[in-house]
N, C-alpha and C positions, 0 to 999 in steps of 0.2 A: 187579215191582219196577223202578223207573226205574234208568237207568244211574248217576245221581248217588247214589241210595240204595244201589245195589250197591257203589259205590266207598266210601261212608261205612261200610258194613257190613264190607268188606274191611279198611279201615284201622282199624277199631275193635278188631281182633285184635292180638295181640302181634306187632310187626314182626320179632322174632327167630324167631318160629314161621313167619312168611312167608318169611324168609331160609332157614330150615331146609327148608321145603317146596320152595323153589326149588332147593336143593341136591339133594333127592331127585329132582326132575324132571330135573336135569342129569345125574345118574347114569343115569336112564332114557334120556336122549338119547345118552349114551356107549354104552349097551347097543344102542341102535338103530343107531348108527354102526358098531358091531362087526358087526351083522347085515348091514348094507350092504356092508361091507368083505369079509365072508365070501362074499357072493353075487356079487361082481364076477367076470367081466364080464357074465355072462348071466342070472343069477338076481337081478334088481334089483327091489325093491318101489318103484315110481315114487312112490306116495303117501307112503311113509315117507321117501323122499329129499326130497320137498317139505316135509314136516313138519319134518325135521331142519334143512333149509336155513332155514326161517322161524325156528326157535329160535336158530340161530346168528347170524342177521342182526338179530333184534329182542330176544328174551328175554335172551340172554346179555349183550349190551352194557348193557341196562337193569339187570340184576342186578349187574353189575360197578359201574355208576354208583351203585346203592343202597349198595354196600359202600364205595366210595371217597369218595363225597360225603356219606354218612350214617353208616354204622356205624363205619368205621375212625377218622375224626376224633373222634367221640364217645367211642369206646373209648380212644383215646390219652389223653384227658383223665381217664379214670377208672382206668386200669390202675395197679397198684403196681409198684415196681421188681422185686419177686420174681416177678411175672407173666412177665417176660422176653418181652414181646410186640412191642415196637417193631420189631426187626429182622424178625420174622415178618411183621408187617403190611406193612413195606417190600417184602419179597420177594413176598408175595401180590399187592400192587398192581402190581409190575413184571410179574408173570406175567399179570395181567389185560390189560395192554397188548399183550403179544405173543400171548396167547390170542385176543383180539379180532381182531387182524390175521390170524392163521392161520385163524380161524373164517370170516372174510370170504372168503378164498381158497377154502376148502372149500365154502362155501355156494354159490358160483358154479357149481362142478362138480355139486353136488347138485341145484341148480335145473335145470341142463341135463338131468340124468338124470330128474328129476321131470316134465319136459316131454316125455319120450319119447326124448331123445337118448341117445347112447352115449358112454362115457368114451373120450377119445382115447388115454389111456394108463391102462388099468385097474390095472396094477401100481403106478404112481406114485400114483394116487388111493387105492388100498388102503393104501399106505405112509403117505400123508398122514393118512388117517382113523385108522389105528392109532396114529400118533405123537400125534395130538391126543387121542384118547380115553384112551389110557394115561396121558398126562401130566395130563389134566384130572381123571381119577378120583383121582389122587394129590393134586391141588390141592384138590378138594372134601373129601377125607379130612382134609387138614391143617386146613382151615377148621372142619370139624365137630369135630375132635379137639382143636385148640388154641385156636381163636378163639371158637367159640360157647359153650363152657363158661365161659370168662372173661367173655364179654359177659353171660351170664345171671347170673353172680355179681356183677359190678361195676356194671352199668348200673342207674340209678335210674329210678323212674317217669317223671320229667320227661325223662330221656334217651330213653325209649321213645316218649314223645309227640313229641319233636323228630325222632326217626328216622322215626316214622310220617309226620309232616308232610313230611319230605324225600322219602320214597318216594312219597307222593301227588303232590308237585310233579314228581318225575321222570316219573311216569306221564302227567301232564297235558302236560308238555313233549314227551314222546315221541309223543303222539297228535295 
């Protein structure tokens, strides 16, 4: 199957399922970060460090962009006052910004480890990893518990098409 056909196949699916899948992968990334933190300073899986660094540098910002430029604006148009989602979306978007910045810092250290280097301050790196993955697990939990059920309830088929198109555009721009 050609890359274009693969892309069409991917975006033919429900974009909310794609976001939910990304959330599951992010939880796995957090689990991997915990394994790395537990292994510092001497028991470090270099390949795992490189994989997590790549996720932090590329997958995470793309996912945040999918939500902020796609899901959240569409959802804001569809939510009802009783959904009480406006402030939650504001907070999640704010967390995206700080998480992306923090992830970039961590990714540099993990890339260094992935290339065979050693952590200059293993305790600090462990602290940073734990701070990130604990916070990010909570973030994903909030999105899965509060945002995704409302999105599945309120978004219409045309909203899902718009979201799919936005996500496809995000991927084209990222590559």
